[in-house]
The first five atom37 places (N, CA, C, CB, O) and aatype in JSON, in Angstrom:
{
  "aatype": [12, 6, 6, 3, 8, 3, 16, 18, 9, 11, 5, 16, 11, 6, 8, 1, 1, 0, 10, 3, 18, 19, 10, 5, 10, 10, 1, 1, 3, 15, 3, 11, 6, 13, 16, 7, 6, 1, 14, 14, 3, 8, 15, 9, 1, 19, 15, 1, 6, 1, 15, 10, 0, 9, 16, 11, 9, 5, 6, 0, 9, 12, 17, 10, 7, 12, 3, 10, 11, 3, 12, 7, 16, 14, 15, 14, 18, 14, 2, 15, 18, 2, 14, 0, 2, 16, 9, 19, 3, 14, 16, 0, 3, 7, 10, 11, 10],
  "atom_mask": [
    [1, 1, 1, 1, 1],
    [1, 1, 1, 1, 1],
    [1, 1, 1, 1, 1],
    [1, 1, 1, 1, 1],
    [1, 1, 1, 1, 1],
    [1, 1, 1, 1, 1],
    [1, 1, 1, 1, 1],
    [1, 1, 1, 1, 1],
    [1, 1, 1, 1, 1],
    [1, 1, 1, 1, 1],
    [1, 1, 1, 1, 1],
    [1, 1, 1, 1, 1],
    [1, 1, 1, 1, 1],
    [1, 1, 1, 1, 1],
    [1, 1, 1, 1, 1],
    [1, 1, 1, 1, 1],
    [1, 1, 1, 1, 1],
    [1, 1, 1, 1, 1],
    [1, 1, 1, 1, 1],
    [1, 1, 1, 1, 1],
    [1, 1, 1, 1, 1],
    [1, 1, 1, 1, 1],
    [1, 1, 1, 1, 1],
    [1, 1, 1, 1, 1],
    [1, 1, 1, 1, 1],
    [1, 1, 1, 1, 1],
    [1, 1, 1, 1, 1],
    [1, 1, 1, 1, 1],
    [1, 1, 1, 1, 1],
    [1, 1, 1, 1, 1],
    [1, 1, 1, 1, 1],
    [1, 1, 1, 1, 1],
    [1, 1, 1, 1, 1],
    [1, 1, 1, 1, 1],
    [1, 1, 1, 1, 1],
    [1, 1, 1, 0, 1],
    [1, 1, 1, 1, 1],
    [1, 1, 1, 1, 1],
    [1, 1, 1, 1, 1],
    [1, 1, 1, 1, 1],
    [1, 1, 1, 1, 1],
    [1, 1, 1, 1, 1],
    [1, 1, 1, 1, 1],
    [1, 1, 1, 1, 1],
    [1, 1, 1, 1, 1],
    [1, 1, 1, 1, 1],
    [1, 1, 1, 1, 1],
    [1, 1, 1, 1, 1],
    [1, 1, 1, 1, 1],
    [1, 1, 1, 1, 1],
    [1, 1, 1, 1, 1],
    [1, 1, 1, 1, 1],
    [1, 1, 1, 1, 1],
    [1, 1, 1, 1, 1],
    [1, 1, 1, 1, 1],
    [1, 1, 1, 1, 1],
    [1, 1, 1, 1, 1],
    [1, 1, 1, 1, 1],
    [1, 1, 1, 1, 1],
    [1, 1, 1, 1, 1],
    [1, 1, 1, 1, 1],
    [1, 1, 1, 1, 1],
    [1, 1, 1, 1, 1],
    [1, 1, 1, 1, 1],
    [1, 1, 1, 0, 1],
    [1, 1, 1, 1, 1],
    [1, 1, 1, 1, 1],
    [1, 1, 1, 1, 1],
    [1, 1, 1, 1, 1],
    [1, 1, 1, 1, 1],
    [1, 1, 1, 1, 1],
    [1, 1, 1, 0, 1],
    [1, 1, 1, 1, 1],
    [1, 1, 1, 1, 1],
    [1, 1, 1, 1, 1],
    [1, 1, 1, 1, 1],
    [1, 1, 1, 1, 1],
    [1, 1, 1, 1, 1],
    [1, 1, 1, 1, 1],
    [1, 1, 1, 1, 1],
    [1, 1, 1, 1, 1],
    [1, 1, 1, 1, 1],
    [1, 1, 1, 1, 1],
    [1, 1, 1, 1, 1],
    [1, 1, 1, 1, 1],
    [1, 1, 1, 1, 1],
    [1, 1, 1, 1, 1],
    [1, 1, 1, 1, 1],
    [1, 1, 1, 1, 1],
    [1, 1, 1, 1, 1],
    [1, 1, 1, 1, 1],
    [1, 1, 1, 1, 1],
    [1, 1, 1, 1, 1],
    [1, 1, 1, 0, 1],
    [1, 1, 1, 1, 1],
    [1, 1, 1, 1, 1],
    [1, 1, 1, 1, 1]
  ],
  "atom_positions": [
    [[38.55, 2.59, -2.32], [38.7, 3.82, -1.58], [37.76, 3.81, -0.37], [38.41, 5.03, -2.49], [36.57, 4.12, -0.47]],
    [[38.33, 3.46, 0.76], [37.57, 3.33, 2.0], [36.9, 4.64, 2.42], [38.48, 2.85, 3.11], [35.78, 4.63, 2.93]],
    [[37.58, 5.77, 2.21], [37.03, 7.07, 2.59], [35.75, 7.36, 1.82], [38.05, 8.18, 2.36], [34.78, 7.84, 2.4]],
    [[35.75, 7.07, 0.5], [34.55, 7.27, -0.3], [33.41, 6.38, 0.18], [34.85, 7.01, -1.78], [32.27, 6.82, 0.27]],
    [[33.73, 5.13, 0.48], [32.73, 4.17, 0.95], [32.05, 4.7, 2.22], [33.38, 2.8, 1.21], [30.83, 4.69, 2.32]],
    [[32.86, 5.14, 3.17], [32.3, 5.68, 4.41], [31.47, 6.93, 4.14], [33.42, 6.0, 5.4], [30.42, 7.12, 4.76]],
    [[31.92, 7.77, 3.23], [31.17, 8.98, 2.87], [29.82, 8.61, 2.28], [31.97, 9.84, 1.87], [28.81, 9.23, 2.62]],
    [[29.79, 7.61, 1.4], [28.53, 7.19, 0.78], [27.55, 6.66, 1.82], [28.79, 6.12, -0.28], [26.36, 6.94, 1.76]],
    [[28.07, 5.91, 2.78], [27.21, 5.38, 3.83], [26.63, 6.53, 4.66], [27.99, 4.4, 4.74], [25.44, 6.55, 4.94]],
    [[27.47, 7.47, 5.04], [27.0, 8.62, 5.83], [25.99, 9.44, 5.05], [28.19, 9.5, 6.24], [24.97, 9.86, 5.6]],
    [[26.26, 9.68, 3.76], [25.31, 10.44, 2.92], [23.97, 9.72, 2.84], [25.89, 10.65, 1.51], [22.92, 10.35, 2.96]],
    [[24.0, 8.42, 2.62], [22.77, 7.66, 2.48], [21.95, 7.71, 3.76], [23.07, 6.21, 2.1], [20.73, 7.86, 3.72]],
    [[22.62, 7.58, 4.9], [21.91, 7.65, 6.18], [21.32, 9.04, 6.39], [22.86, 7.29, 7.34], [20.22, 9.17, 6.92]],
    [[22.04, 10.07, 5.98], [21.52, 11.43, 6.12], [20.31, 11.63, 5.21], [22.61, 12.47, 5.78], [19.33, 12.27, 5.61]],
    [[20.36, 11.09, 4.0], [19.2, 11.19, 3.1], [17.98, 10.49, 3.71], [19.53, 10.59, 1.72], [16.86, 10.98, 3.61]],
    [[18.21, 9.34, 4.32], [17.09, 8.63, 4.97], [16.5, 9.46, 6.1], [17.57, 7.25, 5.51], [15.28, 9.52, 6.26]],
    [[17.36, 10.09, 6.89], [16.85, 10.93, 7.98], [16.07, 12.14, 7.45], [18.03, 11.42, 8.86], [15.03, 12.51, 7.99]],
    [[16.59, 12.75, 6.38], [15.9, 13.9, 5.78], [14.53, 13.49, 5.23], [16.77, 14.53, 4.66], [13.55, 14.21, 5.41]],
    [[14.49, 12.36, 4.57], [13.2, 11.87, 4.05], [12.23, 11.56, 5.18], [13.41, 10.64, 3.18], [11.04, 11.82, 5.07]],
    [[12.75, 11.0, 6.27], [11.89, 10.7, 7.41], [11.32, 11.99, 8.0], [12.66, 9.92, 8.49], [10.16, 12.02, 8.42]],
    [[12.11, 13.05, 8.04], [11.63, 14.34, 8.53], [10.47, 14.85, 7.66], [12.78, 15.38, 8.54], [9.44, 15.28, 8.17]],
    [[10.65, 14.78, 6.35], [9.59, 15.21, 5.42], [8.37, 14.31, 5.58], [10.09, 15.18, 3.95], [7.24, 14.79, 5.55]],
    [[8.59, 13.03, 5.75], [7.49, 12.09, 5.96], [6.68, 12.46, 7.19], [8.02, 10.66, 6.1], [5.45, 12.44, 7.15]],
    [[7.36, 12.81, 8.28], [6.64, 13.18, 9.51], [5.82, 14.46, 9.31], [7.63, 13.36, 10.67], [4.7, 14.56, 9.81]],
    [[6.37, 15.43, 8.58], [5.62, 16.65, 8.29], [4.38, 16.35, 7.46], [6.51, 17.67, 7.55], [3.29, 16.85, 7.75]],
    [[4.55, 15.53, 6.44], [3.43, 15.19, 5.57], [2.37, 14.4, 6.32], [3.91, 14.4, 4.36], [1.18, 14.64, 6.14]],
    [[2.78, 13.48, 7.15], [1.81, 12.71, 7.95], [1.08, 13.63, 8.93], [2.53, 11.58, 8.73], [-0.13, 13.5, 9.12]],
    [[1.81, 14.56, 9.54], [1.17, 15.5, 10.46], [0.07, 16.29, 9.77], [2.22, 16.47, 11.05], [-0.98, 16.57, 10.36]],
    [[0.31, 16.66, 8.52], [-0.63, 17.5, 7.78], [-1.65, 16.72, 6.97], [0.14, 18.41, 6.88], [-2.53, 17.32, 6.35]],
    [[-1.55, 15.38, 6.96], [-2.39, 14.58, 6.07], [-3.11, 13.42, 6.74], [-1.57, 14.06, 4.96], [-3.99, 12.81, 6.13]],
    [[-2.76, 13.1, 7.96], [-3.27, 11.89, 8.59], [-4.0, 12.25, 9.89], [-2.12, 10.88, 8.88], [-3.38, 12.7, 10.85]],
    [[-5.32, 12.07, 9.9], [-6.1, 12.4, 11.1], [-5.72, 11.54, 12.29], [-7.59, 12.25, 10.81], [-5.94, 11.94, 13.44]],
    [[-5.16, 10.38, 12.04], [-4.77, 9.46, 13.11], [-3.34, 9.69, 13.61], [-4.91, 8.03, 12.63], [-2.88, 8.97, 14.49]],
    [[-2.64, 10.68, 13.05], [-1.26, 10.96, 13.44], [-1.19, 11.22, 14.93], [-0.7, 12.17, 12.66], [-1.98, 11.99, 15.47]],
    [[-0.24, 10.57, 15.61], [-0.15, 10.67, 17.06], [0.98, 11.59, 17.53], [0.05, 9.31, 17.65], [1.19, 11.72, 18.74]],
    [[1.69, 12.22, 16.6], [2.76, 13.14, 16.98], [2.2, 14.48, 17.42], [0.0, 0.0, 0.0], [0.98, 14.63, 17.57]],
    [[3.07, 15.43, 17.63], [2.65, 16.75, 18.08], [1.98, 17.53, 16.95], [3.84, 17.54, 18.61], [2.49, 17.62, 15.84]],
    [[0.81, 18.08, 17.28], [0.08, 18.88, 16.32], [-0.9, 19.74, 17.12], [-0.66, 18.0, 15.25], [-1.62, 19.22, 17.97]],
    [[-0.93, 21.06, 16.86], [-1.88, 21.91, 17.57], [-3.31, 21.46, 17.27], [-1.69, 23.4, 17.17], [-3.58, 20.94, 16.19]],
    [[-4.23, 21.65, 18.21], [-5.6, 21.18, 18.02], [-6.31, 21.82, 16.82], [-6.4, 21.44, 19.27], [-7.19, 21.2, 16.22]],
    [[-5.94, 23.04, 16.45], [-6.61, 23.73, 15.34], [-5.84, 23.59, 14.02], [-6.79, 25.2, 15.68], [-6.09, 24.34, 13.07]],
    [[-4.91, 22.66, 13.96], [-4.07, 22.46, 12.78], [-4.9, 21.94, 11.6], [-2.91, 21.47, 13.09], [-5.68, 20.99, 11.77]],
    [[-4.76, 22.55, 10.44], [-5.49, 22.1, 9.25], [-4.92, 20.79, 8.74], [-5.44, 23.17, 8.15], [-3.7, 20.6, 8.69]],
    [[-5.82, 19.88, 8.36], [-5.42, 18.57, 7.86], [-6.07, 18.35, 6.51], [-5.79, 17.44, 8.86], [-7.3, 18.43, 6.38]],
    [[-5.26, 18.07, 5.51], [-5.76, 17.76, 4.17], [-5.58, 16.27, 3.93], [-5.02, 18.6, 3.06], [-4.46, 15.77, 3.93]],
    [[-6.69, 15.56, 3.74], [-6.65, 14.14, 3.48], [-6.99, 13.91, 2.01], [-7.63, 13.36, 4.42], [-8.02, 14.39, 1.53]],
    [[-6.14, 13.19, 1.3], [-6.42, 12.88, -0.1], [-5.67, 11.62, -0.51], [-6.03, 14.07, -1.02], [-4.68, 11.23, 0.12]],
    [[-6.15, 11.01, -1.54], [-5.48, 9.83, -2.1], [-4.06, 10.2, -2.53], [-6.28, 9.26, -3.3], [-3.12, 9.44, -2.32]],
    [[-3.92, 11.38, -3.13], [-2.61, 11.82, -3.61], [-1.61, 11.96, -2.48], [-2.74, 13.15, -4.34], [-0.45, 11.58, -2.61]],
    [[-2.06, 12.49, -1.35], [-1.15, 12.61, -0.2], [-0.81, 11.24, 0.36], [-1.79, 13.48, 0.91], [0.33, 11.0, 0.76]],
    [[-1.77, 10.34, 0.39], [-1.49, 8.98, 0.84], [-0.45, 8.31, -0.05], [-2.78, 8.14, 0.85], [0.45, 7.63, 0.44]],
    [[-0.57, 8.52, -1.35], [0.43, 7.98, -2.27], [1.79, 8.62, -2.06], [-0.02, 8.17, -3.71], [2.81, 7.93, -2.13]],
    [[1.82, 9.91, -1.81], [3.09, 10.59, -1.55], [3.76, 10.01, -0.3], [2.87, 12.12, -1.38], [4.97, 9.81, -0.28]],
    [[2.97, 9.75, 0.74], [3.5, 9.14, 1.97], [4.1, 7.78, 1.65], [2.4, 8.99, 3.04], [5.21, 7.46, 2.09]],
    [[3.37, 6.98, 0.87], [3.86, 5.65, 0.5], [5.16, 5.74, -0.29], [2.81, 4.9, -0.32], [6.08, 4.96, -0.06]],
    [[5.24, 6.69, -1.22], [6.44, 6.81, -2.05], [7.65, 7.26, -1.22], [6.19, 7.81, -3.19], [8.77, 6.82, -1.48]],
    [[7.44, 8.11, -0.23], [8.55, 8.52, 0.64], [9.01, 7.33, 1.47], [8.14, 9.71, 1.56], [10.2, 7.12, 1.65]],
    [[8.04, 6.54, 1.98], [8.41, 5.33, 2.71], [9.21, 4.38, 1.81], [7.15, 4.63, 3.25], [10.18, 3.77, 2.26]],
    [[8.79, 4.25, 0.55], [9.53, 3.4, -0.38], [10.94, 3.94, -0.63], [8.76, 3.29, -1.71], [11.89, 3.16, -0.71]],
    [[11.07, 5.25, -0.75], [12.39, 5.84, -0.96], [13.32, 5.54, 0.21], [12.28, 7.37, -1.17], [14.49, 5.22, 0.02]],
    [[12.79, 5.63, 1.42], [13.58, 5.3, 2.61], [14.0, 3.84, 2.56], [12.79, 5.6, 3.91], [15.14, 3.5, 2.87]],
    [[13.07, 2.97, 2.16], [13.37, 1.55, 2.06], [14.44, 1.29, 1.0], [12.1, 0.76, 1.72], [15.36, 0.51, 1.24]],
    [[14.34, 1.93, -0.15], [15.32, 1.7, -1.21], [16.71, 2.2, -0.79], [14.88, 2.38, -2.51], [17.72, 1.6, -1.15]],
    [[16.75, 3.29, -0.05], [18.06, 3.75, 0.44], [18.62, 2.75, 1.45], [17.94, 5.15, 1.09], [19.83, 2.56, 1.54]],
    [[17.73, 2.1, 2.21], [18.17, 1.03, 3.1], [18.75, -0.14, 2.32], [0.0, 0.0, 0.0], [19.74, -0.75, 2.73]],
    [[18.13, -0.45, 1.17], [18.67, -1.5, 0.31], [20.02, -1.09, -0.27], [17.68, -1.83, -0.83], [20.89, -1.93, -0.47]],
    [[20.19, 0.2, -0.54], [21.48, 0.7, -1.01], [22.55, 0.51, 0.06], [21.38, 2.18, -1.4], [23.68, 0.13, -0.25]],
    [[22.19, 0.77, 1.32], [23.14, 0.52, 2.43], [23.52, -0.95, 2.47], [22.52, 0.94, 3.79], [24.69, -1.3, 2.66]],
    [[22.53, -1.82, 2.28], [22.81, -3.26, 2.26], [23.77, -3.6, 1.13], [21.5, -4.07, 2.12], [24.69, -4.4, 1.31]],
    [[23.56, -2.99, -0.03], [24.42, -3.24, -1.19], [25.86, -2.79, -0.92], [23.87, -2.52, -2.42], [26.81, -3.35, -1.47]],
    [[26.02, -1.76, -0.08], [27.36, -1.28, 0.26], [28.01, -2.13, 1.34], [27.3, 0.17, 0.71], [29.13, -1.85, 1.77]],
    [[27.29, -3.16, 1.8], [27.89, -4.1, 2.75], [27.73, -3.72, 4.21], [0.0, 0.0, 0.0], [28.41, -4.27, 5.07]],
    [[26.83, -2.79, 4.52], [26.62, -2.47, 5.92], [25.89, -3.63, 6.59], [25.82, -1.14, 6.08], [25.06, -4.28, 5.95]],
    [[26.17, -3.9, 7.86], [25.48, -5.0, 8.54], [24.0, -4.7, 8.69], [26.11, -5.27, 9.91], [23.59, -3.54, 8.81]],
    [[23.2, -5.75, 8.69], [21.75, -5.58, 8.84], [21.43, -5.0, 10.21], [21.01, -6.93, 8.65], [21.95, -5.48, 11.22]],
    [[20.58, -3.95, 10.25], [20.18, -3.41, 11.55], [19.09, -4.26, 12.2], [19.69, -1.97, 11.38], [18.63, -3.95, 13.3]],
    [[18.67, -5.34, 11.52], [17.59, -6.2, 12.0], [18.08, -7.64, 12.11], [16.36, -6.11, 11.07], [17.58, -8.51, 11.39]],
    [[19.03, -7.92, 13.0], [19.61, -9.26, 13.07], [18.61, -10.35, 13.45], [20.74, -9.27, 14.05], [18.79, -11.51, 13.08]],
    [[17.57, -9.99, 14.18], [16.6, -11.0, 14.61], [15.57, -11.32, 13.55], [15.91, -10.53, 15.85], [14.8, -12.27, 13.71]],
    [[15.52, -10.55, 12.47], [14.5, -10.76, 11.46], [14.71, -12.06, 10.68], [14.47, -9.59, 10.51], [13.78, -12.54, 10.03]],
    [[15.9, -12.61, 10.73], [16.18, -13.83, 9.98], [15.92, -15.1, 10.79], [17.62, -13.81, 9.52], [16.08, -16.21, 10.28]],
    [[15.52, -14.94, 12.04], [15.3, -16.1, 12.9], [13.81, -16.23, 13.21], [16.12, -15.98, 14.21], [13.31, -15.52, 14.08]],
    [[13.09, -17.11, 12.52], [11.65, -17.24, 12.76], [11.32, -17.9, 14.1], [11.02, -18.03, 11.65], [10.15, -17.97, 14.48]],
    [[12.34, -18.4, 14.8], [12.1, -19.07, 16.08], [11.86, -18.09, 17.22], [13.27, -19.96, 16.41], [11.4, -18.49, 18.29]],
    [[12.17, -16.8, 17.02], [11.96, -15.85, 18.11], [10.89, -14.83, 17.73], [13.28, -15.13, 18.47], [10.48, -14.75, 16.57]],
    [[10.44, -14.07, 18.72], [9.41, -13.05, 18.49], [9.98, -11.64, 18.64], [8.24, -13.24, 19.47], [9.22, -10.69, 18.82]],
    [[11.29, -11.5, 18.56], [11.94, -10.21, 18.72], [11.76, -9.37, 17.46], [13.45, -10.39, 19.04], [12.01, -9.84, 16.35]],
    [[11.32, -8.14, 17.65], [11.22, -7.18, 16.54], [12.18, -6.05, 16.87], [9.74, -6.65, 16.34], [11.99, -5.31, 17.84]],
    [[13.22, -5.92, 16.06], [14.23, -4.89, 16.29], [13.65, -3.51, 15.99], [15.48, -5.15, 15.41], [12.79, -3.38, 15.13]],
    [[14.12, -2.46, 16.71], [13.62, -1.11, 16.44], [14.05, -0.63, 15.05], [14.13, -0.13, 17.5], [15.0, -1.16, 14.47]],
    [[13.34, 0.35, 14.55], [13.63, 0.9, 13.24], [15.06, 1.43, 13.19], [12.64, 2.0, 12.88], [15.53, 2.07, 14.13]],
    [[15.73, 1.17, 12.08], [17.12, 1.59, 11.92], [17.27, 3.09, 11.94], [17.68, 1.05, 10.63], [16.38, 3.82, 11.5]],
    [[18.36, 3.55, 12.45], [18.76, 4.96, 12.46], [17.76, 5.86, 13.21], [18.91, 5.45, 11.04], [17.77, 7.08, 13.01]],
    [[16.91, 5.29, 14.05], [15.97, 6.1, 14.82], [14.86, 6.72, 13.98], [0.0, 0.0, 0.0], [14.21, 7.66, 14.43]],
    [[14.62, 6.21, 12.78], [13.58, 6.76, 11.94], [12.21, 6.46, 12.53], [13.67, 6.2, 10.52], [12.02, 5.43, 13.18]],
    [[11.27, 7.35, 12.32], [9.92, 7.18, 12.87], [8.98, 6.49, 11.89], [9.34, 8.52, 13.26], [8.0, 5.86, 12.29]],
    [[9.3, 6.62, 10.6], [8.47, 6.05, 9.56], [7.03, 6.12, 9.95], [8.87, 4.61, 9.28], [6.16, 5.69, 9.2]]
  ]
}
């Protein structure tokens, strides 16, 4: 069922985007080195637990990327398999990670 396959791919990409949005919010509120937009008086909570939460969200995004691969989508990183070049492809789907 081609329609279901396309729906699953679209859903997975949307989940990755939603997780990236949450990741950016958490980084904004947890990482003193965050370079995105943040008011100067914004409260920042730094903790091991928040760092682990950031890592787990990054892992979730990665696993959804592996799910896309399992569904047969082409690799968004075609240059990663060629060690002869120094090209680093941009992050898939415009995620900021």
